[in-house]
All heavy atoms as a GROMACS GRO file, in nm:
protein
  628
    1MET      N    1   1.691  -1.774   2.724
    1MET     CA    2   1.573  -1.729   2.652
    1MET      C    3   1.464  -1.688   2.750
    1MET      O    4   1.398  -1.589   2.730
    1MET     CB    5   1.523  -1.838   2.560
    1MET     CG    6   1.394  -1.802   2.495
    1MET     SD    7   1.381  -1.876   2.336
    1MET     CE    8   1.216  -1.836   2.298
    2LYS      N    9   1.446  -1.765   2.858
    2LYS     CA   10   1.341  -1.732   2.953
    2LYS      C   11   1.370  -1.601   3.024
    2LYS      O   12   1.278  -1.522   3.049
    2LYS     CB   13   1.327  -1.846   3.053
    2LYS     CG   14   1.205  -1.837   3.138
    2LYS     CD   15   1.189  -1.960   3.221
    2LYS     CE   16   1.062  -1.951   3.302
    2LYS     NZ   17   1.037  -2.070   3.378
    3ASN      N   18   1.499  -1.574   3.054
    3ASN     CA   19   1.534  -1.449   3.119
    3ASN      C   20   1.508  -1.330   3.028
    3ASN      O   21   1.467  -1.224   3.075
    3ASN     CB   22   1.681  -1.451   3.162
    3ASN     CG   23   1.702  -1.538   3.283
    3ASN    OD1   24   1.610  -1.562   3.359
    3ASN    ND2   25   1.823  -1.586   3.299
    4SER      N   26   1.529  -1.347   2.899
    4SER     CA   27   1.504  -1.235   2.807
    4SER      C   28   1.355  -1.203   2.800
    4SER      O   29   1.318  -1.086   2.790
    4SER     CB   30   1.560  -1.266   2.668
    4SER     OG   31   1.488  -1.371   2.609
    5LEU      N   32   1.271  -1.304   2.807
    5LEU     CA   33   1.126  -1.277   2.806
    5LEU      C   34   1.082  -1.204   2.932
    5LEU      O   35   0.998  -1.115   2.928
    5LEU     CB   36   1.049  -1.408   2.791
    5LEU     CG   37   1.061  -1.478   2.656
    5LEU    CD1   38   0.982  -1.608   2.656
    5LEU    CD2   39   1.015  -1.388   2.544
    6ILE      N   40   1.141  -1.242   3.045
    6ILE     CA   41   1.108  -1.172   3.170
    6ILE      C   42   1.155  -1.028   3.165
    6ILE      O   43   1.084  -0.936   3.208
    6ILE     CB   44   1.168  -1.249   3.290
    6ILE    CG1   45   1.097  -1.383   3.306
    6ILE    CG2   46   1.158  -1.167   3.418
    6ILE    CD1   47   1.159  -1.475   3.408
    7LEU      N   48   1.274  -1.005   3.111
    7LEU     CA   49   1.325  -0.868   3.099
    7LEU      C   50   1.237  -0.784   3.006
    7LEU      O   51   1.210  -0.667   3.034
    7LEU     CB   52   1.469  -0.869   3.050
    7LEU     CG   53   1.573  -0.918   3.149
    7LEU    CD1   54   1.711  -0.925   3.085
    7LEU    CD2   55   1.576  -0.827   3.271
    8ILE      N   56   1.194  -0.844   2.898
    8ILE     CA   57   1.106  -0.772   2.805
    8ILE      C   58   0.973  -0.742   2.871
    8ILE      O   59   0.918  -0.633   2.855
    8ILE     CB   60   1.089  -0.852   2.674
    8ILE    CG1   61   1.220  -0.850   2.597
    8ILE    CG2   62   0.976  -0.796   2.589
    8ILE    CD1   63   1.222  -0.939   2.477
    9TYR      N   64   0.922  -0.836   2.950
    9TYR     CA   65   0.797  -0.814   3.022
    9TYR      C   66   0.812  -0.697   3.120
    9TYR      O   67   0.724  -0.609   3.128
    9TYR     CB   68   0.757  -0.942   3.095
    9TYR     CG   69   0.631  -0.929   3.174
    9TYR    CD1   70   0.508  -0.918   3.112
    9TYR    CD2   71   0.637  -0.926   3.313
    9TYR    CE1   72   0.393  -0.904   3.185
    9TYR    CE2   73   0.521  -0.912   3.387
    9TYR     CZ   74   0.400  -0.903   3.324
    9TYR     OH   75   0.286  -0.889   3.397
   10ILE      N   76   0.921  -0.693   3.193
   10ILE     CA   77   0.945  -0.582   3.287
   10ILE      C   78   0.959  -0.450   3.211
   10ILE      O   79   0.906  -0.347   3.253
   10ILE     CB   80   1.068  -0.612   3.374
   10ILE    CG1   81   1.038  -0.729   3.468
   10ILE    CG2   82   1.113  -0.490   3.452
   10ILE    CD1   83   1.158  -0.783   3.542
   11PHE      N   84   1.029  -0.454   3.098
   11PHE     CA   85   1.044  -0.334   3.016
   11PHE      C   86   0.908  -0.284   2.964
   11PHE      O   87   0.882  -0.163   2.962
   11PHE     CB   88   1.139  -0.363   2.899
   11PHE     CG   89   1.177  -0.245   2.818
   11PHE    CD1   90   1.246  -0.139   2.875
   11PHE    CD2   91   1.143  -0.237   2.685
   11PHE    CE1   92   1.281  -0.028   2.800
   11PHE    CE2   93   1.178  -0.127   2.609
   11PHE     CZ   94   1.247  -0.022   2.667
   12LEU      N   95   0.821  -0.378   2.926
   12LEU     CA   96   0.686  -0.339   2.882
   12LEU      C   97   0.607  -0.274   2.996
   12LEU      O   98   0.534  -0.177   2.974
   12LEU     CB   99   0.611  -0.460   2.829
   12LEU     CG  100   0.657  -0.514   2.694
   12LEU    CD1  101   0.590  -0.648   2.665
   12LEU    CD2  102   0.626  -0.415   2.585
   13LEU      N  103   0.624  -0.327   3.118
   13LEU     CA  104   0.556  -0.265   3.233
   13LEU      C  105   0.608  -0.124   3.258
   13LEU      O  106   0.531  -0.032   3.288
   13LEU     CB  107   0.575  -0.352   3.356
   13LEU     CG  108   0.496  -0.483   3.360
   13LEU    CD1  109   0.536  -0.563   3.483
   13LEU    CD2  110   0.348  -0.455   3.360
   14ILE      N  111   0.739  -0.105   3.246
   14ILE     CA  112   0.797   0.028   3.267
   14ILE      C  113   0.745   0.126   3.161
   14ILE      O  114   0.712   0.241   3.193
   14ILE     CB  115   0.951   0.018   3.266
   14ILE    CG1  116   0.999  -0.055   3.391
   14ILE    CG2  117   1.015   0.157   3.256
   14ILE    CD1  118   1.146  -0.090   3.390
   15ILE      N  119   0.738   0.082   3.037
   15ILE     CA  120   0.686   0.169   2.931
   15ILE      C  121   0.540   0.204   2.956
   15ILE      O  122   0.498   0.318   2.936
   15ILE     CB  123   0.705   0.103   2.793
   15ILE    CG1  124   0.853   0.093   2.758
   15ILE    CG2  125   0.632   0.181   2.685
   15ILE    CD1  126   0.880   0.016   2.631
   16THR      N  127   0.463   0.107   3.005
   16THR     CA  128   0.321   0.133   3.034
   16THR      C  129   0.306   0.235   3.146
   16THR      O  130   0.224   0.328   3.137
   16THR     CB  131   0.251   0.001   3.071
   16THR    OG1  132   0.266  -0.090   2.963
   16THR    CG2  133   0.105   0.024   3.100
   17ILE      N  134   0.385   0.220   3.251
   17ILE     CA  135   0.379   0.316   3.362
   17ILE      C  136   0.424   0.454   3.315
   17ILE      O  137   0.365   0.556   3.352
   17ILE     CB  138   0.464   0.264   3.480
   17ILE    CG1  139   0.399   0.139   3.538
   17ILE    CG2  140   0.483   0.372   3.585
   17ILE    CD1  141   0.485   0.065   3.638
   18THR      N  142   0.528   0.459   3.232
   18THR     CA  143   0.574   0.586   3.178
   18THR      C  144   0.466   0.653   3.095
   18THR      O  145   0.444   0.775   3.105
   18THR     CB  146   0.700   0.564   3.091
   18THR    OG1  147   0.800   0.501   3.170
   18THR    CG2  148   0.752   0.694   3.036
   19THR      N  149   0.397   0.575   3.014
   19THR     CA  150   0.288   0.630   2.933
   19THR      C  151   0.177   0.687   3.020
   19THR      O  152   0.125   0.795   2.993
   19THR     CB  153   0.232   0.521   2.840
   19THR    OG1  154   0.338   0.469   2.760
   19THR    CG2  155   0.124   0.575   2.752
   20ALA      N  156   0.142   0.614   3.126
   20ALA     CA  157   0.037   0.662   3.216
   20ALA      C  158   0.079   0.791   3.285
   20ALA      O  159   0.000   0.885   3.299
   20ALA     CB  160   0.004   0.555   3.319
   21CYS      N  161   0.205   0.798   3.327
   21CYS     CA  162   0.255   0.920   3.392
   21CYS      C  163   0.257   1.038   3.294
   21CYS      O  164   0.221   1.150   3.331
   21CYS     CB  165   0.394   0.897   3.449
   21CYS     SG  166   0.396   0.787   3.590
   22LEU      N  167   0.300   1.013   3.171
   22LEU     CA  168   0.303   1.121   3.071
   22LEU      C  169   0.164   1.176   3.045
   22LEU      O  170   0.145   1.298   3.038
   22LEU     CB  171   0.362   1.069   2.939
   22LEU     CG  172   0.513   1.056   2.931
   22LEU    CD1  173   0.552   0.991   2.799
   22LEU    CD2  174   0.579   1.190   2.945
   23SER      N  175   0.067   1.088   3.031
   23SER     CA  176  -0.068   1.134   3.001
   23SER      C  177  -0.132   1.206   3.118
   23SER      O  178  -0.208   1.300   3.099
   23SER     CB  179  -0.156   1.019   2.955
   23SER     OG  180  -0.175   0.929   3.062
   24SER      N  181  -0.099   1.167   3.240
   24SER     CA  182  -0.161   1.232   3.356
   24SER      C  183  -0.089   1.361   3.394
   24SER      O  184  -0.151   1.453   3.444
   24SER     CB  185  -0.166   1.137   3.475
   24SER     OG  186  -0.036   1.107   3.518
   25LEU      N  187   0.040   1.369   3.370
   25LEU     CA  188   0.115   1.489   3.410
   25LEU      C  189   0.106   1.602   3.308
   25LEU      O  190   0.099   1.719   3.346
   25LEU     CB  191   0.262   1.454   3.432
   25LEU     CG  192   0.293   1.367   3.554
   25LEU    CD1  193   0.441   1.333   3.560
   25LEU    CD2  194   0.250   1.435   3.681
   26PHE      N  195   0.111   1.567   3.180
   26PHE     CA  196   0.121   1.672   3.079
   26PHE      C  197  -0.009   1.696   3.003
   26PHE      O  198  -0.015   1.786   2.921
   26PHE     CB  199   0.232   1.637   2.979
   26PHE     CG  200   0.368   1.634   3.043
   26PHE    CD1  201   0.434   1.514   3.064
   26PHE    CD2  202   0.429   1.751   3.084
   26PHE    CE1  203   0.558   1.511   3.123
   26PHE    CE2  204   0.553   1.750   3.143
   26PHE     CZ  205   0.618   1.630   3.163
   27GLY      N  206  -0.111   1.620   3.025
   27GLY     CA  207  -0.238   1.643   2.959
   27GLY      C  208  -0.232   1.609   2.811
   27GLY      O  209  -0.150   1.531   2.766
   28VAL      N  210  -0.320   1.673   2.734
   28VAL     CA  211  -0.331   1.642   2.592
   28VAL      C  212  -0.264   1.752   2.511
   28VAL      O  213  -0.298   1.869   2.523
   28VAL     CB  214  -0.480   1.630   2.552
   28VAL    CG1  215  -0.492   1.605   2.403
   28VAL    CG2  216  -0.547   1.520   2.631
   29SER      N  217  -0.167   1.713   2.432
   29SER     CA  218  -0.106   1.803   2.336
   29SER      C  219  -0.060   1.718   2.218
   29SER      O  220  -0.055   1.595   2.227
   29SER     CB  221   0.012   1.879   2.396
   29SER     OG  222   0.120   1.792   2.419
   30ALA      N  223  -0.028   1.783   2.109
   30ALA     CA  224   0.012   1.709   1.989
   30ALA      C  225   0.141   1.631   2.012
   30ALA      O  226   0.154   1.516   1.969
   30ALA     CB  227   0.027   1.805   1.872
   31PHE      N  228   0.236   1.693   2.082
   31PHE     CA  229   0.364   1.625   2.106
   31PHE      C  230   0.346   1.504   2.197
   31PHE      O  231   0.401   1.396   2.170
   31PHE     CB  232   0.465   1.723   2.167
   31PHE     CG  233   0.595   1.659   2.202
   31PHE    CD1  234   0.683   1.619   2.103
   31PHE    CD2  235   0.628   1.635   2.335
   31PHE    CE1  236   0.803   1.558   2.134
   31PHE    CE2  237   0.748   1.574   2.368
   31PHE     CZ  238   0.836   1.536   2.268
   32ILE      N  239   0.272   1.521   2.305
   32ILE     CA  240   0.251   1.410   2.400
   32ILE      C  241   0.174   1.298   2.332
   32ILE      O  242   0.204   1.180   2.352
   32ILE     CB  243   0.179   1.461   2.526
   32ILE    CG1  244   0.267   1.561   2.601
   32ILE    CG2  245   0.142   1.345   2.618
   32ILE    CD1  246   0.399   1.504   2.650
   33THR      N  247   0.076   1.334   2.250
   33THR     CA  248   0.000   1.231   2.179
   33THR      C  249   0.090   1.152   2.085
   33THR      O  250   0.083   1.029   2.081
   33THR     CB  251  -0.115   1.296   2.100
   33THR    OG1  252  -0.197   1.370   2.190
   33THR    CG2  253  -0.198   1.192   2.029
   34SER      N  254   0.175   1.221   2.013
   34SER     CA  255   0.267   1.152   1.923
   34SER      C  256   0.366   1.066   2.000
   34SER      O  257   0.398   0.954   1.957
   34SER     CB  258   0.343   1.255   1.839
   34SER     OG  259   0.256   1.329   1.759
   35LEU      N  260   0.413   1.116   2.114
   35LEU     CA  261   0.506   1.038   2.197
   35LEU      C  262   0.439   0.912   2.251
   35LEU      O  263   0.498   0.802   2.247
   35LEU     CB  264   0.557   1.125   2.312
   35LEU     CG  265   0.660   1.062   2.404
   35LEU    CD1  266   0.788   1.031   2.326
   35LEU    CD2  267   0.691   1.154   2.520
   36ILE      N  268   0.316   0.925   2.297
   36ILE     CA  269   0.243   0.809   2.350
   36ILE      C  270   0.215   0.708   2.239
   36ILE      O  271   0.228   0.586   2.259
   36ILE     CB  272   0.114   0.855   2.420
   36ILE    CG1  273   0.150   0.926   2.551
   36ILE    CG2  274   0.020   0.739   2.447
   36ILE    CD1  275   0.033   0.991   2.621
   37MET      N  276   0.180   0.756   2.120
   37MET     CA  277   0.157   0.665   2.008
   37MET      C  278   0.288   0.595   1.968
   37MET      O  279   0.287   0.477   1.934
   37MET     CB  280   0.099   0.740   1.888
   37MET     CG  281  -0.042   0.790   1.913
   37MET     SD  282  -0.159   0.660   1.955
   37MET     CE  283  -0.169   0.572   1.802
   38GLY      N  284   0.398   0.666   1.975
   38GLY     CA  285   0.527   0.604   1.947
   38GLY      C  286   0.561   0.494   2.046
   38GLY      O  287   0.611   0.387   2.009
   39LEU      N  288   0.534   0.520   2.174
   39LEU     CA  289   0.557   0.418   2.276
   39LEU      C  290   0.464   0.298   2.255
   39LEU      O  291   0.505   0.183   2.275
   39LEU     CB  292   0.538   0.477   2.416
   39LEU     CG  293   0.647   0.573   2.463
   39LEU    CD1  294   0.607   0.638   2.595
   39LEU    CD2  295   0.779   0.502   2.478
   40ALA      N  296   0.341   0.325   2.215
   40ALA     CA  297   0.247   0.215   2.189
   40ALA      C  298   0.293   0.128   2.073
   40ALA      O  299   0.282   0.005   2.078
   40ALA     CB  300   0.107   0.271   2.164
   41VAL      N  301   0.346   0.192   1.969
   41VAL     CA  302   0.398   0.117   1.854
   41VAL      C  303   0.516   0.031   1.897
   41VAL      O  304   0.526  -0.086   1.860
   41VAL     CB  305   0.438   0.214   1.741
   41VAL    CG1  306   0.523   0.145   1.636
   41VAL    CG2  307   0.316   0.276   1.678
   42PHE      N  308   0.604   0.090   1.977
   42PHE     CA  309   0.721   0.015   2.026
   42PHE      C  310   0.678  -0.106   2.109
   42PHE      O  311   0.731  -0.216   2.093
   42PHE     CB  312   0.810   0.109   2.106
   42PHE     CG  313   0.938   0.047   2.149
   42PHE    CD1  314   1.034   0.009   2.056
   42PHE    CD2  315   0.964   0.027   2.283
   42PHE    CE1  316   1.153  -0.049   2.096
   42PHE    CE2  317   1.083  -0.030   2.324
   42PHE     CZ  318   1.177  -0.068   2.230
   43LYS      N  319   0.580  -0.086   2.197
   43LYS     CA  320   0.530  -0.196   2.278
   43LYS      C  321   0.466  -0.304   2.191
   43LYS      O  322   0.487  -0.423   2.214
   43LYS     CB  323   0.428  -0.146   2.383
   43LYS     CG  324   0.490  -0.069   2.494
   43LYS     CD  325   0.397  -0.028   2.605
   43LYS     CE  326   0.254  -0.029   2.577
   43LYS     NZ  327   0.171   0.025   2.685
   44PHE      N  328   0.388  -0.263   2.093
   44PHE     CA  329   0.323  -0.359   2.003
   44PHE      C  330   0.426  -0.442   1.929
   44PHE      O  331   0.413  -0.565   1.918
   44PHE     CB  332   0.232  -0.287   1.905
   44PHE     CG  333   0.169  -0.379   1.805
   44PHE    CD1  334   0.059  -0.455   1.840
   44PHE    CD2  335   0.220  -0.392   1.678
   44PHE    CE1  336   0.000  -0.542   1.751
   44PHE    CE2  337   0.163  -0.479   1.587
   44PHE     CZ  338   0.053  -0.554   1.623
   45LEU      N  339   0.531  -0.377   1.880
   45LEU     CA  340   0.634  -0.450   1.806
   45LEU      C  341   0.709  -0.546   1.898
   45LEU      O  342   0.745  -0.657   1.856
   45LEU     CB  343   0.730  -0.352   1.738
   45LEU     CG  344   0.669  -0.275   1.620
   45LEU    CD1  345   0.769  -0.174   1.567
   45LEU    CD2  346   0.625  -0.369   1.510
   46LEU      N  347   0.735  -0.505   2.022
   46LEU     CA  348   0.800  -0.596   2.118
   46LEU      C  349   0.715  -0.719   2.143
   46LEU      O  350   0.766  -0.832   2.142
   46LEU     CB  351   0.827  -0.524   2.250
   46LEU     CG  352   0.956  -0.447   2.262
   46LEU    CD1  353   0.963  -0.376   2.397
   46LEU    CD2  354   1.076  -0.537   2.246
   47VAL      N  355   0.587  -0.698   2.165
   47VAL     CA  356   0.497  -0.812   2.190
   47VAL      C  357   0.488  -0.901   2.067
   47VAL      O  358   0.496  -1.024   2.077
   47VAL     CB  359   0.358  -0.762   2.233
   47VAL    CG1  360   0.258  -0.875   2.234
   47VAL    CG2  361   0.365  -0.697   2.370
   48ALA      N  362   0.472  -0.840   1.949
   48ALA     CA  363   0.456  -0.919   1.827
   48ALA      C  364   0.581  -1.001   1.796
   48ALA      O  365   0.573  -1.118   1.759
   48ALA     CB  366   0.423  -0.828   1.710
   49PHE      N  367   0.698  -0.941   1.812
   49PHE     CA  368   0.820  -1.011   1.773
   49PHE      C  369   0.870  -1.107   1.881
   49PHE      O  370   0.930  -1.209   1.848
   49PHE     CB  371   0.929  -0.911   1.736
   49PHE     CG  372   0.914  -0.857   1.597
   49PHE    CD1  373   0.839  -0.744   1.572
   49PHE    CD2  374   0.973  -0.922   1.490
   49PHE    CE1  375   0.823  -0.696   1.444
   49PHE    CE2  376   0.959  -0.876   1.361
   49PHE     CZ  377   0.883  -0.762   1.338
   50GLN      N  378   0.848  -1.078   2.007
   50GLN     CA  379   0.901  -1.162   2.113
   50GLN      C  380   0.801  -1.266   2.163
   50GLN      O  381   0.834  -1.382   2.179
   50GLN     CB  382   0.948  -1.076   2.231
   50GLN     CG  383   1.064  -0.987   2.198
   50GLN     CD  384   1.188  -1.066   2.158
   50GLN    OE1  385   1.217  -1.172   2.213
   50GLN    NE2  386   1.261  -1.014   2.063
   51PHE      N  387   0.678  -1.223   2.188
   51PHE     CA  388   0.582  -1.314   2.250
   51PHE      C  389   0.495  -1.388   2.148
   51PHE      O  390   0.442  -1.493   2.176
   51PHE     CB  391   0.493  -1.239   2.349
   51PHE     CG  392   0.568  -1.191   2.470
   51PHE    CD1  393   0.601  -1.057   2.484
   51PHE    CD2  394   0.609  -1.279   2.568
   51PHE    CE1  395   0.671  -1.012   2.595
   51PHE    CE2  396   0.680  -1.236   2.678
   51PHE     CZ  397   0.711  -1.103   2.690
   52MET      N  398   0.479  -1.330   2.028
   52MET     CA  399   0.397  -1.395   1.925
   52MET      C  400   0.484  -1.466   1.822
   52MET      O  401   0.432  -1.510   1.719
   52MET     CB  402   0.307  -1.292   1.858
   52MET     CG  403   0.206  -1.231   1.954
   52MET     SD  404   0.112  -1.095   1.884
   52MET     CE  405   0.025  -1.175   1.755
   53GLU      N  406   0.613  -1.473   1.849
   53GLU     CA  407   0.709  -1.546   1.764
   53GLU      C  408   0.712  -1.495   1.620
   53GLU      O  409   0.738  -1.571   1.528
   53GLU     CB  410   0.678  -1.697   1.765
   53GLU     CG  411   0.682  -1.759   1.901
   53GLU     CD  412   0.824  -1.767   1.958
   53GLU    OE1  413   0.919  -1.771   1.880
   53GLU    OE2  414   0.836  -1.769   2.081
   54LEU      N  415   0.688  -1.367   1.600
   54LEU     CA  416   0.694  -1.311   1.466
   54LEU      C  417   0.838  -1.301   1.416
   54LEU      O  418   0.861  -1.294   1.297
   54LEU     CB  419   0.627  -1.174   1.463
   54LEU     CG  420   0.599  -1.115   1.326
   54LEU    CD1  421   0.504  -1.205   1.249
   54LEU    CD2  422   0.543  -0.976   1.338
   55LYS      N  423   0.933  -1.305   1.508
   55LYS     CA  424   1.073  -1.296   1.467
   55LYS      C  425   1.116  -1.417   1.385
   55LYS      O  426   1.213  -1.411   1.312
   55LYS     CB  427   1.165  -1.277   1.587
   55LYS     CG  428   1.163  -1.392   1.685
   55LYS     CD  429   1.250  -1.362   1.805
   55LYS     CE  430   1.235  -1.472   1.906
   55LYS     NZ  431   1.304  -1.440   2.029
   56LYS      N  432   1.042  -1.527   1.394
   56LYS     CA  433   1.073  -1.646   1.316
   56LYS      C  434   0.992  -1.655   1.186
   56LYS      O  435   1.011  -1.748   1.109
   56LYS     CB  436   1.046  -1.772   1.399
   56LYS     CG  437   1.133  -1.783   1.521
   56LYS     CD  438   1.098  -1.904   1.603
   56LYS     CE  439   1.180  -1.910   1.730
   56LYS     NZ  440   1.138  -2.020   1.818
   57ALA      N  441   0.905  -1.558   1.164
   57ALA     CA  442   0.819  -1.561   1.045
   57ALA      C  443   0.894  -1.513   0.922
   57ALA      O  444   1.005  -1.459   0.930
   57ALA     CB  445   0.697  -1.473   1.068
   58HIS      N  446   0.831  -1.533   0.807
   58HIS     CA  447   0.889  -1.489   0.680
   58HIS      C  448   0.897  -1.336   0.678
   58HIS      O  449   0.816  -1.267   0.743
   58HIS     CB  450   0.801  -1.539   0.565
   58HIS     CG  451   0.863  -1.522   0.431
   58HIS    ND1  452   0.839  -1.412   0.354
   58HIS    CD2  453   0.950  -1.600   0.363
   58HIS    CE1  454   0.907  -1.422   0.241
   58HIS    NE2  455   0.976  -1.537   0.244
   59SER      N  456   0.990  -1.282   0.603
   59SER     CA  457   1.009  -1.137   0.597
   59SER      C  458   0.886  -1.064   0.546
   59SER      O  459   0.861  -0.949   0.585
   59SER     CB  460   1.128  -1.105   0.506
   59SER     OG  461   1.244  -1.159   0.556
   60PHE      N  462   0.810  -1.128   0.458
   60PHE     CA  463   0.688  -1.064   0.408
   60PHE      C  464   0.594  -1.026   0.523
   60PHE      O  465   0.538  -0.916   0.525
   60PHE     CB  466   0.616  -1.158   0.311
   60PHE     CG  467   0.480  -1.109   0.271
   60PHE    CD1  468   0.467  -1.007   0.178
   60PHE    CD2  469   0.366  -1.164   0.328
   60PHE    CE1  470   0.342  -0.960   0.142
   60PHE    CE2  471   0.241  -1.118   0.292
   60PHE     CZ  472   0.229  -1.016   0.199
   61TRP      N  473   0.576  -1.117   0.618
   61TRP     CA  474   0.483  -1.090   0.729
   61TRP      C  475   0.537  -0.982   0.821
   61TRP      O  476   0.461  -0.900   0.873
   61TRP     CB  477   0.455  -1.218   0.807
   61TRP     CG  478   0.386  -1.319   0.724
   61TRP    CD1  479   0.435  -1.439   0.682
   61TRP    CD2  480   0.255  -1.307   0.666
   61TRP    NE1  481   0.344  -1.502   0.602
   61TRP    CE2  482   0.232  -1.425   0.591
   61TRP    CE3  483   0.157  -1.211   0.670
   61TRP    CZ2  484   0.115  -1.446   0.521
   61TRP    CZ3  485   0.039  -1.233   0.600
   61TRP    CH2  486   0.019  -1.348   0.528
   62LYS      N  487   0.667  -0.981   0.841
   62LYS     CA  488   0.726  -0.877   0.926
   62LYS      C  489   0.708  -0.740   0.862
   62LYS      O  490   0.664  -0.644   0.928
   62LYS     CB  491   0.875  -0.905   0.946
   62LYS     CG  492   0.905  -1.031   1.020
   62LYS     CD  493   1.054  -1.054   1.024
   62LYS     CE  494   1.087  -1.190   1.079
   62LYS     NZ  495   1.230  -1.218   1.076
   63ILE      N  496   0.741  -0.729   0.734
   63ILE     CA  497   0.732  -0.600   0.665
   63ILE      C  498   0.587  -0.557   0.652
   63ILE      O  499   0.555  -0.438   0.672
   63ILE     CB  500   0.801  -0.609   0.528
   63ILE    CG1  501   0.952  -0.629   0.549
   63ILE    CG2  502   0.774  -0.485   0.444
   63ILE    CD1  503   1.028  -0.662   0.423
   64SER      N  504   0.497  -0.650   0.622
   64SER     CA  505   0.356  -0.612   0.608
   64SER      C  506   0.298  -0.565   0.741
   64SER      O  507   0.216  -0.472   0.744
   64SER     CB  508   0.274  -0.726   0.550
   64SER     OG  509   0.270  -0.834   0.639
   65LEU      N  510   0.339  -0.625   0.851
   65LEU     CA  511   0.292  -0.581   0.983
   65LEU      C  512   0.341  -0.440   1.013
   65LEU      O  513   0.264  -0.355   1.058
   65LEU     CB  514   0.339  -0.677   1.093
   65LEU     CG  515   0.304  -0.632   1.233
   65LEU    CD1  516   0.157  -0.658   1.260
   65LEU    CD2  517   0.390  -0.697   1.335
   66ILE      N  518   0.467  -0.413   0.986
   66ILE     CA  519   0.523  -0.281   1.014
   66ILE      C  520   0.458  -0.175   0.927
   66ILE      O  521   0.425  -0.065   0.973
   66ILE     CB  522   0.676  -0.285   0.998
   66ILE    CG1  523   0.737  -0.372   1.109
   66ILE    CG2  524   0.735  -0.145   1.001
   66ILE    CD1  525   0.883  -0.402   1.091
   67ILE      N  526   0.437  -0.204   0.799
   67ILE     CA  527   0.372  -0.107   0.709
   67ILE      C  528   0.228  -0.081   0.753
   67ILE      O  529   0.183   0.034   0.759
   67ILE     CB  530   0.380  -0.157   0.564
   67ILE    CG1  531   0.524  -0.149   0.514
   67ILE    CG2  532   0.287  -0.076   0.473
   67ILE    CD1  533   0.546  -0.212   0.378
   68THR      N  534   0.155  -0.187   0.786
   68THR     CA  535   0.016  -0.170   0.830
   68THR      C  536   0.009  -0.090   0.959
   68THR      O  537  -0.075   0.000   0.974
   68THR     CB  538  -0.050  -0.308   0.850
   68THR    OG1  539  -0.039  -0.382   0.729
   68THR    CG2  540  -0.194  -0.293   0.890
   69LEU      N  541   0.098  -0.118   1.051
   69LEU     CA  542   0.101  -0.044   1.177
   69LEU      C  543   0.134   0.103   1.153
   69LEU      O  544   0.072   0.191   1.213
   69LEU     CB  545   0.204  -0.108   1.271
   69LEU     CG  546   0.215  -0.050   1.410
   69LEU    CD1  547   0.084  -0.069   1.484
   69LEU    CD2  548   0.328  -0.116   1.484
   70GLY      N  549   0.228   0.130   1.064
   70GLY     CA  550   0.260   0.269   1.031
   70GLY      C  551   0.143   0.342   0.970
   70GLY      O  552   0.116   0.458   1.003
   71LEU      N  553   0.070   0.276   0.880
   71LEU     CA  554  -0.047   0.339   0.820
   71LEU      C  555  -0.155   0.368   0.923
   71LEU      O  556  -0.220   0.473   0.920
   71LEU     CB  557  -0.102   0.251   0.708
   71LEU     CG  558  -0.017   0.242   0.582
   71LEU    CD1  559  -0.076   0.141   0.484
   71LEU    CD2  560  -0.003   0.377   0.516
   72ILE      N  561  -0.176   0.275   1.016
   72ILE     CA  562  -0.277   0.296   1.121
   72ILE      C  563  -0.239   0.414   1.210
   72ILE      O  564  -0.323   0.497   1.244
   72ILE     CB  565  -0.296   0.166   1.202
   72ILE    CG1  566  -0.366   0.060   1.116
   72ILE    CG2  567  -0.376   0.192   1.329
   72ILE    CD1  568  -0.371  -0.076   1.179
   73ILE      N  569  -0.111   0.422   1.246
   73ILE     CA  570  -0.067   0.533   1.333
   73ILE      C  571  -0.081   0.666   1.261
   73ILE      O  572  -0.127   0.765   1.319
   73ILE     CB  573   0.078   0.508   1.378
   73ILE    CG1  574   0.086   0.386   1.467
   73ILE    CG2  575   0.134   0.632   1.449
   73ILE    CD1  576  -0.002   0.392   1.590
   74VAL      N  577  -0.042   0.672   1.134
   74VAL     CA  578  -0.056   0.796   1.057
   74VAL      C  579  -0.203   0.834   1.047
   74VAL      O  580  -0.240   0.952   1.060
   74VAL     CB  581   0.008   0.780   0.919
   74VAL    CG1  582  -0.032   0.893   0.826
   74VAL    CG2  583   0.159   0.772   0.931
   75LEU      N  584  -0.290   0.737   1.027
   75LEU     CA  585  -0.433   0.763   1.018
   75LEU      C  586  -0.488   0.816   1.151
   75LEU      O  587  -0.564   0.914   1.154
   75LEU     CB  588  -0.508   0.637   0.977
   75LEU     CG  589  -0.657   0.648   0.957
   75LEU    CD1  590  -0.686   0.736   0.837
   75LEU    CD2  591  -0.718   0.511   0.938
   76ILE      N  592  -0.448   0.755   1.261
   76ILE     CA  593  -0.497   0.798   1.393
   76ILE      C  594  -0.449   0.939   1.426
   76ILE      O  595  -0.526   1.025   1.470
   76ILE     CB  596  -0.454   0.698   1.502
   76ILE    CG1  597  -0.530   0.568   1.487
   76ILE    CG2  598  -0.475   0.758   1.641
   76ILE    CD1  599  -0.483   0.458   1.578
   77ILE      N  600  -0.320   0.966   1.402
   77ILE     CA  601  -0.267   1.100   1.430
   77ILE      C  602  -0.327   1.202   1.333
   77ILE      O  603  -0.355   1.315   1.371
   77ILE     CB  604  -0.114   1.098   1.426
   77ILE    CG1  605  -0.059   1.017   1.545
   77ILE    CG2  606  -0.056   1.239   1.430
   77ILE    CD1  607   0.089   1.000   1.546
   78GLY      N  608  -0.349   1.161   1.208
   78GLY     CA  609  -0.408   1.252   1.110
   78GLY      C  610  -0.551   1.288   1.142
   78GLY      O  611  -0.594   1.402   1.120
   79ILE      N  612  -0.628   1.195   1.197
   79ILE     CA  613  -0.768   1.222   1.232
   79ILE      C  614  -0.776   1.316   1.350
   79ILE      O  615  -0.859   1.404   1.356
   79ILE     CB  616  -0.842   1.090   1.262
   79ILE    CG1  617  -0.864   1.013   1.133
   79ILE    CG2  618  -0.974   1.115   1.332
   79ILE    CD1  619  -0.924   0.876   1.153
   80LYS      N  620  -0.685   1.299   1.446
   80LYS     CA  621  -0.686   1.381   1.566
   80LYS      C  622  -0.654   1.522   1.527
   80LYS      O  623  -0.702   1.618   1.556
   80LYS     CB  624  -0.583   1.332   1.666
   80LYS     CG  625  -0.590   1.407   1.795
   80LYS     CD  626  -0.522   1.333   1.902
   80LYS     CE  627  -0.513   1.403   2.032
   80LYS     NZ  628  -0.603   1.502   2.070
   0.00000   0.00000   0.00000
């Protein structure tokens, strides 16, 4: 279990570095913005389910978190 947390932590660092490289190399465009938001959602879900122990929570909380996160992302991309 401890090794899986370390691997997830390293994976989160790689995703963060990738996001920084994408934003600095390609600038601002609709596709890059959507890609970065997708990576941010993926990172948030990894942190919530692995480090915040949401994977042991009731299904209602898991589904409500995912729906709320989806609505926030749609709202952010829609405003932009």
